[in-house]
MDAnalysis code that builds the backbone (N, CA, C; Angstrom):
import MDAnalysis as mda
import numpy as np

u = mda.Universe.empty(327, n_residues=109, atom_resindex=np.repeat(np.arange(109), 3), trajectory=True)
u.add_TopologyAttr("name", ["N", "CA", "C"] * 109)
u.add_TopologyAttr("resid", np.arange(1, 110))
u.add_TopologyAttr("resname", ["UNK", "UNK", "UNK", "UNK", "UNK", "UNK", "UNK", "UNK", "UNK", "UNK", "UNK", "UNK", "UNK", "UNK", "UNK", "UNK", "UNK", "UNK", "UNK", "UNK", "UNK", "UNK", "UNK", "UNK", "UNK", "UNK", "UNK", "UNK", "UNK", "UNK", "UNK", "UNK", "UNK", "UNK", "UNK", "UNK", "UNK", "UNK", "UNK", "UNK", "UNK", "UNK", "UNK", "UNK", "UNK", "UNK", "UNK", "UNK", "UNK", "UNK", "UNK", "UNK", "UNK", "UNK", "UNK", "UNK", "UNK", "UNK", "UNK", "UNK", "UNK", "UNK", "UNK", "UNK", "UNK", "UNK", "UNK", "UNK", "UNK", "UNK", "UNK", "UNK", "UNK", "UNK", "UNK", "UNK", "UNK", "UNK", "UNK", "UNK", "UNK", "UNK", "UNK", "UNK", "UNK", "UNK", "UNK", "UNK", "UNK", "UNK", "UNK", "UNK", "UNK", "UNK", "UNK", "UNK", "UNK", "UNK", "UNK", "UNK", "UNK", "UNK", "UNK", "UNK", "UNK", "UNK", "UNK", "UNK", "UNK"])
u.atoms.positions = np.array([
    [0.810, -1.193, 0.000],
    [0.000, 0.000, 0.000],
    [0.850, 1.250, 0.000],
    [0.235, 2.391, 0.187],
    [0.979, 3.645, 0.273],
    [1.995, 3.584, 1.412],
    [3.040, 4.392, 1.307],
    [4.117, 4.367, 2.302],
    [3.630, 4.687, 3.714],
    [2.585, 5.475, 3.828],
    [2.121, 5.891, 5.150],
    [0.994, 5.015, 5.693],
    [0.790, 3.838, 5.118],
    [-0.283, 2.966, 5.591],
    [0.186, 1.517, 5.593],
    [-0.495, 0.703, 6.421],
    [-0.135, -0.704, 6.499],
    [-1.273, -1.506, 7.128],
    [-1.229, -2.813, 6.919],
    [-2.197, -3.737, 7.493],
    [-1.590, -4.425, 8.708],
    [-2.446, -4.728, 9.686],
    [-2.062, -5.555, 10.820],
    [-3.095, -6.672, 10.920],
    [-2.643, -7.924, 10.799],
    [-3.514, -9.090, 10.919],
    [-3.255, -9.770, 12.255],
    [-4.351, -10.162, 12.920],
    [-4.235, -10.920, 14.168],
    [-5.098, -12.166, 14.078],
    [-4.561, -13.250, 14.591],
    [-5.282, -14.527, 14.674],
    [-5.364, -14.874, 16.156],
    [-6.595, -14.932, 16.668],
    [-6.822, -15.187, 18.092],
    [-5.991, -14.251, 18.971],
    [-5.926, -12.980, 18.563],
    [-5.242, -11.963, 19.359],
    [-3.744, -11.873, 19.140],
    [-3.162, -12.792, 18.370],
    [-1.723, -12.792, 18.137],
    [-1.417, -12.241, 16.749],
    [-0.475, -11.314, 16.662],
    [-0.114, -10.717, 15.386],
    [0.427, -11.787, 14.442],
    [-0.084, -11.765, 13.202],
    [0.351, -12.712, 12.172],
    [1.428, -12.060, 11.316],
    [2.389, -12.880, 10.861],
    [3.419, -12.373, 9.964],
    [3.483, -13.206, 8.685],
    [2.971, -14.420, 8.707],
    [3.039, -15.313, 7.543],
    [1.665, -15.435, 6.894],
    [1.652, -15.898, 5.665],
    [0.421, -16.204, 4.916],
    [-0.384, -14.958, 4.545],
    [0.226, -13.805, 4.557],
    [-0.488, -12.556, 4.274],
    [-0.089, -12.052, 2.885],
    [-1.090, -11.680, 2.113],
    [-0.862, -11.120, 0.784],
    [-1.420, -9.703, 0.752],
    [-0.701, -8.806, 0.116],
    [-1.162, -7.426, -0.037],
    [-0.988, -6.997, -1.487],
    [-1.922, -6.187, -1.957],
    [-1.849, -5.591, -3.287],
    [-2.310, -4.147, -3.192],
    [-1.720, -3.306, -4.018],
    [-2.200, -1.924, -4.110],
    [-2.251, -1.535, -5.581],
    [-3.240, -0.716, -5.911],
    [-3.452, -0.268, -7.287],
    [-3.778, 1.220, -7.268],
    [-3.030, 1.980, -8.046],
    [-3.272, 3.410, -8.156],
    [-4.524, 3.629, -9.003],
    [-5.443, 4.451, -8.521],
    [-6.652, 4.778, -9.261],
    [-6.409, 6.025, -10.106],
    [-7.285, 6.262, -11.062],
    [-7.128, 7.386, -11.987],
    [-7.045, 8.731, -11.277],
    [-7.785, 8.879, -10.190],
    [-7.829, 10.171, -9.507],
    [-6.720, 10.353, -8.469],
    [-5.746, 9.434, -8.439],
    [-4.630, 9.556, -7.508],
    [-4.801, 8.796, -6.208],
    [-6.007, 8.336, -5.936],
    [-6.210, 7.523, -4.744],
    [-5.605, 6.138, -4.978],
    [-5.444, 5.388, -3.905],
    [-4.870, 4.050, -4.004],
    [-5.856, 3.052, -3.424],
    [-6.101, 1.984, -4.172],
    [-6.955, 0.878, -3.722],
    [-6.015, -0.187, -3.155],
    [-6.196, -0.550, -1.876],
    [-5.328, -1.544, -1.248],
    [-6.152, -2.741, -0.788],
    [-5.580, -3.929, -0.950],
    [-6.224, -5.183, -0.564],
    [-5.256, -5.993, 0.281],
    [-5.800, -6.777, 1.188],
    [-4.980, -7.720, 1.936],
    [-5.849, -8.906, 2.296],
    [-5.258, -10.093, 2.239],
    [-5.981, -11.294, 2.648],
    [-5.001, -12.301, 3.207],
    [-5.555, -13.278, 3.928],
    [-4.763, -14.304, 4.598],
    [-5.119, -15.665, 4.012],
    [-4.106, -16.465, 3.770],
    [-4.304, -17.870, 3.405],
    [-3.886, -18.679, 4.617],
    [-4.832, -19.358, 5.213],
    [-4.572, -20.065, 6.463],
    [-5.491, -21.268, 6.555],
    [-5.156, -22.207, 7.388],
    [-6.053, -23.329, 7.661],
    [-6.298, -23.364, 9.165],
    [-7.489, -23.776, 9.519],
    [-7.840, -23.830, 10.935],
    [-8.422, -25.188, 11.271],
    [-8.164, -25.637, 12.493],
    [-8.732, -26.896, 12.973],
    [-9.574, -26.677, 14.217],
    [-9.629, -25.415, 14.658],
    [-10.446, -25.066, 15.820],
    [-11.030, -23.676, 15.590],
    [-11.988, -23.292, 16.388],
    [-12.607, -21.974, 16.258],
    [-11.510, -20.907, 16.303],
    [-11.578, -19.973, 15.360],
    [-10.513, -18.990, 15.205],
    [-11.105, -17.625, 14.907],
    [-10.519, -16.595, 15.498],
    [-10.937, -15.221, 15.237],
    [-9.809, -14.495, 14.511],
    [-10.155, -13.840, 13.398],
    [-9.202, -13.035, 12.641],
    [-9.625, -11.577, 12.733],
    [-8.634, -10.707, 12.874],
    [-8.870, -9.266, 12.832],
    [-7.867, -8.662, 11.859],
    [-8.379, -7.811, 10.977],
    [-7.530, -7.092, 10.033],
    [-7.717, -5.603, 10.289],
    [-6.621, -4.931, 10.601],
    [-6.657, -3.489, 10.819],
    [-5.854, -2.810, 9.723],
    [-6.411, -1.729, 9.207],
    [-5.699, -0.903, 8.236],
    [-5.352, 0.396, 8.940],
    [-4.073, 0.699, 9.003],
    [-3.578, 1.848, 9.746],
    [-3.004, 2.856, 8.748],
    [-3.452, 4.116, 8.847],
    [-2.899, 5.170, 7.992],
    [-2.988, 6.499, 8.724],
    [-2.299, 7.512, 8.166],
    [-2.344, 8.830, 8.806],
    [-3.727, 9.458, 8.685],
    [-4.530, 8.997, 7.721],
    [-5.888, 9.523, 7.537],
    [-6.848, 8.944, 8.576],
    [-6.601, 7.690, 8.981],
    [-7.457, 7.039, 9.959],
    [-7.237, 5.534, 9.951],
    [-7.866, 4.862, 10.886],
    [-7.720, 3.420, 11.036],
    [-9.090, 2.752, 10.959],
    [-9.093, 1.502, 10.516],
    [-10.330, 0.733, 10.513],
    [-9.974, -0.731, 10.765],
    [-10.899, -1.455, 11.387],
    [-10.667, -2.862, 11.696],
    [-11.888, -3.681, 11.313],
    [-11.632, -4.828, 10.691],
    [-12.680, -5.793, 10.394],
    [-12.324, -7.083, 11.115],
    [-13.335, -7.823, 11.504],
    [-13.058, -9.092, 12.172],
    [-14.066, -10.143, 11.752],
    [-13.619, -11.392, 11.853],
    [-14.478, -12.519, 11.528],
    [-14.112, -13.672, 12.455],
    [-15.104, -14.459, 12.822],
    [-14.874, -15.649, 13.646],
    [-15.236, -16.869, 12.815],
    [-14.288, -17.782, 12.672],
    [-14.494, -19.034, 11.955],
    [-14.829, -20.101, 12.985],
    [-15.969, -20.746, 12.812],
    [-16.384, -21.806, 13.724],
    [-16.214, -23.145, 13.029],
    [-15.417, -24.022, 13.634],
    [-15.153, -25.341, 13.066],
    [-16.150, -26.326, 13.659],
    [-16.860, -27.020, 12.776],
    [-17.825, -28.023, 13.218],
    [-17.214, -29.406, 13.099],
    [-17.881, -30.372, 13.671],
    [-17.447, -31.766, 13.606],
    [-17.256, -32.172, 12.153],
    [-16.135, -32.807, 11.841],
    [-15.847, -33.213, 10.466],
    [-16.887, -34.179, 9.917],
    [-17.572, -34.903, 10.776],
    [-18.590, -35.850, 10.324],
    [-19.961, -35.198, 10.179],
    [-19.988, -33.890, 10.334],
    [-21.246, -33.155, 10.247],
    [-21.892, -33.357, 8.882],
    [-23.200, -33.432, 8.841],
    [-23.936, -33.682, 7.597],
    [-23.715, -32.579, 6.568],
    [-23.420, -31.364, 6.996],
    [-23.257, -30.259, 6.070],
    [-21.868, -30.152, 5.458],
    [-20.969, -31.053, 5.801],
    [-19.586, -30.950, 5.339],
    [-19.469, -30.940, 3.816],
    [-20.201, -31.817, 3.116],
    [-20.104, -31.864, 1.662],
    [-20.550, -30.541, 1.034],
    [-21.633, -29.982, 1.533],
    [-22.116, -28.700, 1.022],
    [-21.108, -27.593, 1.269],
    [-20.510, -27.579, 2.460],
    [-19.507, -26.570, 2.791],
    [-18.285, -26.713, 1.894],
    [-17.837, -27.937, 1.660],
    [-16.659, -28.164, 0.822],
    [-16.892, -27.642, -0.588],
    [-18.065, -27.907, -1.157],
    [-18.391, -27.409, -2.497],
    [-18.435, -25.879, -2.503],
    [-19.048, -25.300, -1.481],
    [-19.146, -23.843, -1.393],
    [-17.755, -23.220, -1.258],
    [-16.909, -23.840, -0.446],
    [-15.550, -23.342, -0.261],
    [-14.756, -23.432, -1.563],
    [-14.887, -24.527, -2.292],
    [-14.193, -24.681, -3.565],
    [-14.637, -23.609, -4.564],
    [-15.943, -23.300, -4.573],
    [-16.461, -22.254, -5.446],
    [-15.872, -20.897, -5.051],
    [-15.834, -20.633, -3.751],
    [-15.281, -19.384, -3.242],
    [-13.804, -19.279, -3.595],
    [-13.043, -20.362, -3.398],
    [-11.613, -20.363, -3.697],
    [-11.379, -20.099, -5.186],
    [-12.201, -20.693, -6.034],
    [-12.085, -20.487, -7.474],
    [-12.347, -19.027, -7.835],
    [-13.356, -18.423, -7.215],
    [-13.685, -17.017, -7.482],
    [-12.544, -16.099, -7.046],
    [-11.948, -16.371, -5.908],
    [-10.833, -15.553, -5.417],
    [-9.634, -15.699, -6.351],
    [-9.372, -16.922, -6.793],
    [-8.263, -17.158, -7.714],
    [-8.479, -16.396, -9.021],
    [-9.698, -16.443, -9.534],
    [-10.024, -15.728, -10.773],
    [-9.878, -14.216, -10.573],
    [-10.322, -13.718, -9.420],
    [-10.190, -12.295, -9.108],
    [-8.718, -11.898, -9.072],
    [-7.893, -12.723, -8.464],
    [-6.474, -12.440, -8.390],
    [-5.861, -12.371, -9.794],
    [-6.231, -13.296, -10.671],
    [-5.731, -13.282, -12.047],
    [-6.167, -12.003, -12.765],
    [-7.424, -11.601, -12.566],
    [-7.922, -10.384, -13.200],
    [-7.154, -9.161, -12.706],
    [-6.880, -9.099, -11.390],
    [-6.151, -7.959, -10.831],
    [-4.721, -7.919, -11.368],
    [-4.082, -9.072, -11.528],
    [-2.724, -9.114, -12.072],
    [-2.723, -8.635, -13.530],
    [-3.716, -9.073, -14.306],
    [-3.825, -8.616, -15.699],
    [-4.094, -7.119, -15.763],
    [-4.938, -6.637, -14.862],
    [-5.233, -5.209, -14.793],
    [-3.957, -4.426, -14.501],
    [-3.150, -4.933, -13.569],
    [-1.903, -4.269, -13.199],
    [-0.947, -4.232, -14.398],
    [-0.823, -5.353, -15.134],
    [0.058, -5.402, -16.309],
    [-0.396, -4.391, -17.359],
    [-1.716, -4.320, -17.584],
    [-2.254, -3.366, -18.558],
    [-1.972, -1.941, -18.117],
    [-2.182, -1.666, -16.851],
    [-1.942, -0.333, -16.301],
    [-0.492, 0.084, -16.518],
    [0.443, -0.813, -16.204],
    [1.866, -0.491, -16.362],
    [2.200, -0.271, -17.827],
    [1.635, -1.099, -18.713],
    [1.894, -0.969, -20.126],
    [1.370, 0.365, -20.668],
    [0.185, 0.782, -20.221],
    [-0.437, 2.001, -20.729],
    [0.143, 3.249, -20.069],
    [0.283, 3.214, -18.735],
    [0.665, 4.418, -18.012],
    [2.117, 4.402, -17.533],
    [2.768, 3.254, -17.622],
    [4.169, 3.167, -17.250],
    [4.456, 3.294, -15.782],
    [3.462, 2.985, -14.926],
    [3.674, 3.087, -13.475],
    [3.392, 1.761, -12.829],
])
């Protein structure tokens, strides 16, 4: 992201340093669009918090992942839904990379 801003990820209250991806894209009007996400696996209930810190202000989002019994009847449905979600995120990432290449080619930044 911009030099004066950064993300802080926490898993169950502990600061994370691994499995974090960040991207930033300059917008036409000079603003910057920044993204961050975590690739992680969990085997127990887990809380994630993502804070974005900048001189303009701070914001925090949080989510709690609840792990159910692996033999749960809904496991097959969840697995299919997760695979669909993972595919969509992968496709989004490819689109953003292509967008970045086009931007650099056109604007040289």
